[in-house]
C-alpha positions in Angstrom: -7.9 -15.3 -2.6 -8.7 -13.7 -5.9 -11.4 -15.0 -8.2 -10.2 -16.2 -11.6 -11.5 -13.1 -13.3 -9.7 -10.8 -10.8 -6.5 -12.7 -11.3 -6.9 -12.4 -15.1 -7.4 -8.6 -14.7 -4.3 -8.4 -12.4 -2.2 -10.3 -14.9 -3.5 -8.2 -17.8 -2.5 -5.0 -15.9 0.8 -6.5 -15.1 1.7 -7.4 -18.6 0.4 -4.1 -20.1 2.6 -2.2 -17.6 5.5 -4.6 -18.0 5.6 -5.3 -14.3 8.1 -8.0 -13.2 5.7 -9.8 -10.9 2.2 -10.1 -9.6 3.4 -8.6 -6.3 4.7 -5.5 -8.1 1.4 -5.1 -9.9 -0.5 -5.4 -6.7 1.7 -2.8 -5.0 1.3 -0.4 -8.0 -2.5 -0.9 -8.0 -2.6 -0.2 -4.3 -0.5 2.9 -4.7 -2.7 4.2 -7.6 -5.9 3.4 -5.6 -4.7 5.2 -2.5 -3.5 8.2 -4.5 -6.9 8.4 -6.2 -8.5 9.1 -2.8 -5.8 11.5 -1.7 -3.7 9.2 0.5 0.0 9.9 -0.1 2.7 7.3 0.5 4.9 7.7 3.6 8.1 9.5 3.3 11.3 7.5 2.8 12.7 6.3 6.1 9.5 6.5 8.1 9.2 3.5 10.5 6.0 1.5 11.0 6.0 2.5 14.7 5.3 6.1 13.5 1.8 5.0 12.5 -1.1 4.4 14.8 -4.8 4.5 15.1 -5.1 7.1 17.9 -3.8 10.7 18.2 -3.9 11.5 14.5 -1.7 8.6 13.6 1.0 9.5 16.1 1.9 6.7 18.5 2.1 8.0 22.1 4.9 6.6 24.3 5.2 7.0 28.0 8.8 7.2 29.1 7.9 6.4 32.7 6.7 2.9 31.8 
């Protein structure tokens, strides 16, 4: 949940940027925040199974299981 002040800030950002929805504004703010710390978005077509916690983000699979 967002506090009323946070929701107001989100809506202000949304309207200033002419975003179609709050969800679009949240996605854009996440993208901007992640970019500000050097995290780039995944390439197009990358599946969620390609991301993991161990092994540098690569999911290990064992074909014998």
